[in-house]
N, C-alpha and C positions, 0 to 999 in steps of 0.2 A: 609678366610671363610673355611668351612668344605672342606676337600680335599687339602687345602693349595695351590690352583692353582689360586685363584681369590683374587685380592687386592682391598679393598674398599677405596675410596678416597672421603673426604668431604672438601669443601673449605669455605671461609668466605662469599661467596655469597649464601650459602645455597644449593649448588649443591652436590649431592651424585652420584658417578659413580662407576662402577665395571670394573676393568682392568684385562686382562689375556693375556698370550702369545699364539700366534697362527701362523701357517704357512698358506700361501695362498692356498695350496693344502690340508689343513687338512680336513679330512672328518669324522674322528671318534676319540674316546679317545685314540686309540693306537698311534696317532700322537703327543701325549703329551710328547715331549722331550725337551721342552724349559722351561726356568724359567724367572722370571721377570727381571733378570739381563741382558737379551738379548737386551733390548731397554730402552728408557727413556720416561717418561710421559710428554706429551705436553698438553697445555691448549686447543688445537683445537681438538674436538671430532672426526673430520674426518681425522685427520692426525695421523701418526704412525711412530715411529722411527724404523729403521732397524739396526741390529747389524753392527757396523762399522768394516771394514777390512782395516788395515793400508796399505797404498800405499808405493811404493818404496822399499828400501832395509831393512825396519824395520822387525823385527822378528814377525812371525804370530803364535799365540798359536794354539793348537790342536782344542780347542773349536771353535775358529774363522774359522779355515779351514773347520771343519765339517759343520758349519753353511753356509759357502760359497758354499759347494758342495751340501748339501741336500736341500737348499732353504732358503732364508732369513726368520728368525723368527721375527715377529712383536709383540710388546706389545701394544695391542689395547684396546680402550674403548668399551667394549661389551655391557654395559647397562648404560643408563642415567636414573637414578631413580627419576628425577624430582627436582624441586626447593623447598626449604623450606622457612619458614617465616623469618628466620634469619640465622646467621652464624652457621655452624655445630660445635657443642661443643664436642660431643662424639659419638663413634660408638661401637656397641656391637653385633657382629655377633653370630648367634647360632652355637653351636659346633656339631649339629646333623642334621641340615637342611639348606635350602637356604634362611632363614629369617635373617634379621638384624634389630636391633633397632638403631634409630638415635635420638640424643638429640640436640636441637637447642638452641641458646643463649637466646632466650626469654622464655625458659622453655617448649617449645613444644616437644613432643616425638611422633615419628612415628615408626611403625613396617612395614618393606618393604619386599616383596617377590622378590628376585633378578632376578630369571629366567623369571618371567612373568611381572616384573616391576609394580606390583600391591601394593597399600597401604592397608595393612591388618587392621591396627588400628591406631588411632590418639588420643592423649590426651595432657593435659597441666599440668605441675607441679604447685600446689597451693603455689608458693613461689614468693614473690616480691623482687625486687632489687637483682636479681640473677646474679652472676658472671659466665660467661661461664667456667672459669677454675675450678669452684667448682663442676661441674656436672660430675658424674661418673655413667656409665651404665654397667650392666653385665647380661648375660643370661645363667646361669648354666643349664645344661641339667636335665630334669626330666623324670620320667618313662612314665607318661601319659600326661603331659603338660609342657609347657615352662614357667618358672617364670622369670619375668623381675624385676630387682632391680635397683633403681635410687637413688643415694645419692647426695644431693644438700643442701647447706647452713646448714649443721649439721643435716639434717633430712634424714631418710631412707624411701623410698617408695617401695611398693611391689605390683606387678600386676600379677595375674595368667592368662596366655594366652593359649587358646586352639582354634586354627583356623581350626581344622578338617583336611582338605586336601588342603592346600593352593597352592600346586604345581599342582593341577588339575584345570580343567575349560575349557571352550570352546576355550579360547586363547591357552592354552597349548596343546589341542588335535588337533585343526584344523588350527592353524596358525604357520608359521615358527618362531622359537625362536632362539636367539643367545646363544648357549651353550658354555661352557668352551672349549677352544682350537680350536674352529671353527672360521674360518675367516669371516663368514657371517651367517645370520639366515638361518636355515634349518628345514625341516620336518624330525624328527628323531624318530624312535622307537628302543630303546635300554634299555632293562630291566636288563642287567648284564654288567659288565665291568671288564677289566683286570687291571685297574688303580685305584688310590686312589680317583678318582673324586666321589663326593657325590651328583651329580646333576641328578635327574630322567629325563629320556627322553621318554615321553609317547605320542608322536605325532601319532595320528591314521591315518593320511593321507597316509603314506607309505603302511599301511595294506589295506586301501580302494583302493588305486591305484593298489596294487597287485591283489586284488579281481577282479577289473574291467579288468585288463590286462589278467588274466587267463580266464575270461568270454569271452573277445573279441576274443582271439586266438582260443578258443575251438569252438565258434560259427562260426568263419571264416572257420574252417575246417569242422565242423559237419553239419551246416545248408545247404550248397549247396548239399552235398552228400545225406542228408536225404530227402530233397525236390525233388531232381532229381530222387532218387530211388523210392519215392512214386509216382511221375508222370509216371515213366517207368512201374512199376508194375500195376498201375491203368489203363493206357491207351494203353500200347503196349504189355504187357505180356499176354499170354493165361491164362485162368482161372485155368486150372490144375497146370500150373507152378506157378502161383500166390499163390495158396493154399499151395504150399510147401515153397515158398520163404518167405512169410510174417511171418509165425511162427518162422522160423529160425532167422530172424532179431529181432523179439520180444523177443526171448529167450536171446538175448544179454543183455537185460535190467536186467536180473537176475544175471549177473556177479557181485560179490561183488567189491566195489570200492577199497577195500584194495588189492585185487588180481591185479586189473588194476594198482594201484599205485606201487605194487611190480614189476610187469612186466615193468612199465615205468622206474623205478629207476635201476633195475638190468639188464634188457635185452635191452630195446629200447635206453636208454640214452648212454650206451657205443657203441651200434651199430651205432647210428646216429653220434657220435663223430668220429668213425673210417671211416665212409663213408660219411662225411659231403658234399664234392663236388657233389657226386652222389645224395644225398638227395636233394640238391638245384636244380640239373638238373632234378630230377624226378618231381618236381613241374611244369615243362614245358613239359617234354617228355610224361608223362602219359596222360594228357588231349589231347596233340597233336596226339598221336597214336589212342586214342578213336575217335577223330574227323575224322582222316584219314580213320579209319575202317568204320565209318558211311558213309563217302562219297563213299567208295568202295561198300558198301552195296547198296547205292542208285543207283549206276551205273549198278547193276546186272539186267538182263532181268526180266521182270515181271513174266514170266513163271517159273523162277528159285526161286524166293523169297518164294512162299508157301512151296516148298519142303525143303528149308533151314530155315524156320521160327522157328522150335523148337531148332535150334542151335544158335539162336541169342544171348541168354544170355551166353552160353559157349564161343562164339566167342568174346563177349565183355570182358569177363574175360581174355581170351587169349591176347587181345589187351592191357589190363592193364599189364599183365606179360611182354609183349614185351616192353612196355614203361619203366618198371623198368630195364629190361635188357639193353636197350639202355642207360639209365641214368648211370648204372654201368660201361658201356664201355666208356662213355663220361666223367666220373668223373675226370680221370687223365688229359686228354687234357684241360678240362675246368679249372682245378686248375692251370695249367701252363700258359694258355693264359689270363685268366680273373683275377685270384687271385695271380699272381706273384709267383707261385710255392709252396706256403704254405698258405692255406686258414686261419689258425688260426692266424699266424702273420699278414696276410693281414687284418683280422677283427680287430685286435688290433691296426692297424694303423702304424705298424712298417715298412711295405714294400708296394710297389705298390701305385696306385692312387685310387680315388673313382669311377672309371669307372664301375667296377663290381657292386658296390652298387646302382649306378644310373640305371644300366641295370636291376637289379632285381625289381626296382620300375617301370621303364618305359615299360618293356615288357608287363605286364598285362594291363597297361593303354592304350598303343598303340593298343593292340589287341582289346580292347573294342571299341576304337574310329574307327579303321578300319572296324571291323565287323558291327558297327552301320552305318557307311557311306556306306558300300557295300550293306547292306540291304535296305537302303533308296534310293540310286541312281542306283546302278548297277543291283540289282535283278529285278526291274521293266523292265529294258531294256532287260535283258535275257528272261524274261517271254513273252514280246511282240514279240521277235524274235523266240521263241520256239514253235510257233503255230503248225507247221507240223513236228517237230522233233520227232524222236523215243525216247523211255525212256532211251535206252542205250546212245544215243548221248547226251541227256540232262544230264545224270549222269556224262559223261566224261567232259562236259563243266563246270558243277558244281565243279568237282574235280580240274579242271584247275583254276577256279576262286578262290577256296579255297587255292590252292598252291600260286597263285599270292598275295592273301590277306595276307597269312602267311609271305611271303617274304617281303612284304611291311611293315608289323607290326614290324618285326625284324629290318629291315633297319632303320625305323623311330626311334625305341627305341635306336639303336646303335648311330644314329646321335645325338639324344637328349642327350644321356649319354656323348658323346664326347664333345658336346658344354658345358655342365655343368662342366665337368672336365677341359676344356680349360680355363674357367674363374676362376679356382681355388676353386670351391666348392666341398667339400668332405662330404658326408652324414654319414660317419662312426662316430659312437658315438651317433647316433640318433636311427633310427629304426634297424640298425645293429651295432654291436660293439664287444667288447671282448667276446670270446666264453667261456661259462661255461657249464660243462657236463649236469647238471640238469637245464634246461632252459625252457622258454616259448614255444619253438617249440615242445619239447617232451610233455609238459603238454597239449598243444593245440591238439596235435595228439591223445593222449590217452583219454583225457577228451572229445574230439569230439566223439569218439566211445561210450562213456558213455551216451551222450545225443542223439545220432543218433536214437536208438530204440524208444525213447519217441516222438521225432519230426516226425519220419517216420510213426508211428502208427496213430497219430492224423491227419497228413497230408493225409495219404492214405484213412482214413475214410471220411475226408472232400471231397476229390476228388470223391470218389465213391458215395457220397450223391448227386452229381449233377444228375439231371434227365436224363435218357437215351434218352429222346425225343430231348433234345438239341444237343446231339452228332449226332443223326440220321438226324436232320434237317441240321446241318452243313455239314455232309458228303454228304447228298443228294444235297446240293447246289454246290458241286464240290470242297469243301475244302479237303485238305489232312488230314491224321490222325494227323500229327504234328501240322498243322494249327488249327485243331479243338481243340487239347489239349491246345495249347498256347493261342488262342484267344477266346475260348468259355468256356472250362472247368476251366482253372486256374482263370480267372476273377470271375466266379461264385462262386468258392470255396475260394476266397481270405480271407474272414474273418476266415474261419477254418484254413487256412495255417498260418495266422498271429498268431492265438491262439496257434498253435503248436510251433511256434518259441518262443513265450513268455513263454510257459511252459518249453521248453528246456533252455531258458535263466535263469529262476528261479532255475532250477536244477543245472546249471553251477555255479551260484553265491554261492550256499550253499555247494558246493563240498568240502570235507575235506581231505580224505585219499590220493587221487591222488596228490593234491598239497602239502600235508604234506610230501610225500615220494619222489616226483619228481621235486619239484620247487626250492629246495635248501634252502628255509627259510632264505633268505637274504632280509630284509626290505628296499629296495632301490626303488627310483622312476625314472626308465628309461624305455623308450619304446623299447629298444633293445630286439629283439626276441631271441637272443642267450644268454641272461643271466637270472639269477634267480629272485625270488621275494618271498614275504610272504603275505598270505591272512589273512583275519580276522578269518576265521574258523581254519586255521592252527595255528595261534598264540594262540587262545583259547585252542586248543587241547594240545599243547605242554607246555604252561606256566601255565595253571590253576592248575595242580597238585603241582607245585613248588611255587606258589604265597602264600605269608603269608596271612593268613585269616584276613580280615579286613583292610589290607594295601591299599594304593593308587593303587598299581599294581593290587591287587585282584579286587578292584571295577572297575578299568579301563577295565579289561577283561569282566566284566558284561556289561559295556557300549559298548564294541566292539560287544558283542552278540546282544545288542539292535540295534546297527547300522546295523549289518548284517540282522537282522529281518526287519528293515526298508527298506533296499535295496530290499530284496526279496518281501516284501509287495508292494512296489511301482511297481516292475516289474509285479507282478501278478494282 
């Protein structure tokens, strides 16, 4: 067929199949280094022959030695194109596409699409007493259509074929297909190739996956910050300070996404790569220092808090700076103790065990479990015993409880990680894996800042719309300011908070420039936070100017835009 990589085979049972060489680890067309001579065809579609390496003292050729080193190349049956009504008499593959014409002994003629295994056309030659050896098919290329010629019993038949875009369709876009040189069916988006393969790969699932991946990580970073910031400015910050803070956050929405994308690609991506262990540690030290600062604030005498009230926000910012400073100091020791001395080689699976990967997963989970358990069982006991305690004593006890809970969370996470590693489980290659400079971590961080102003503004308005009488009634009943915010204000404003998150989700789904400049534009389907991806919007922006007008690629990009619109419409 076109590309000279696929061999079509028809037998006397009417079966037509497509065979090509592939390695088990082949993932793209660049792995096309094998030819059909590396194996032999068998009748069993599930079996495949491997290049034979002579044993004993026999001389081994360079090709055989290379195959033995790089991985065995198999000649596999990639497509089973169905059974015909009679024995296959002739095959005529197109010289410019993945279609082929098949003639059968009873005079039936079919045109098949090899990649999607579809039957595009079917007819029967009006000739009786036909001999299979007399049938000749050919499909010479045409400019606008493919013409099929069939010669049989001294007659010549001509059919003009115009199937439009047979390589497109729901099957090609949203289901895994078995492409040339691939060991198994895959979702692949590849509109250009460095080889002579002529098989279009227009699967949209990698782009949809990349869009959802970028959205997930940006929301994972942006939503908690935006909602907590809105809750803080609405319920705890003084009105003069709030009147200054809120406009500053809202101005962030005016930053052009191309500027954020430039900063992500040129500044943040190299910075994160250089300080990767410290960045991983900062995900733990920054929240921890904020919580410690909050516990210290709670332990201050009640007479001291009003005087220091105006310094609450600067002190919180200082706690964040301290958290980053601690992460920078702990980066080196963490890399040596947890990541076997080199975090990139460790992520690639070349050194160390999966203990660090399990620890990154279990620390937040165990913290949630321990905090929930402490709030459900331990806090009521402390409250019952604290009837005659002073505020200072109560704050010290709370600080001690927090320290014990933190230690318990870390211990349980380390124990669970050790148990998972002991049984031989290694999560590297799933949610963590090979590190690429432009990755989902950088995109999530920068795109999170792009959606924070939108979510914050709507959430703050929703919280401030709660009647003041509800707050006064809760405070008058003896509830603290935090209890009032969490148990009265937030449930009342829940519909507005949900709407704010949904608007931010719609903004993240349609983002173009940040993912275009910082995501690496590699259409792969991996959950790894440390590698790149490609989104629907980025593919449209980069490939639309180069797509041939009216081609399948050109129309597929319009379909990608329709899918992107559908995702945004469903979200909103």
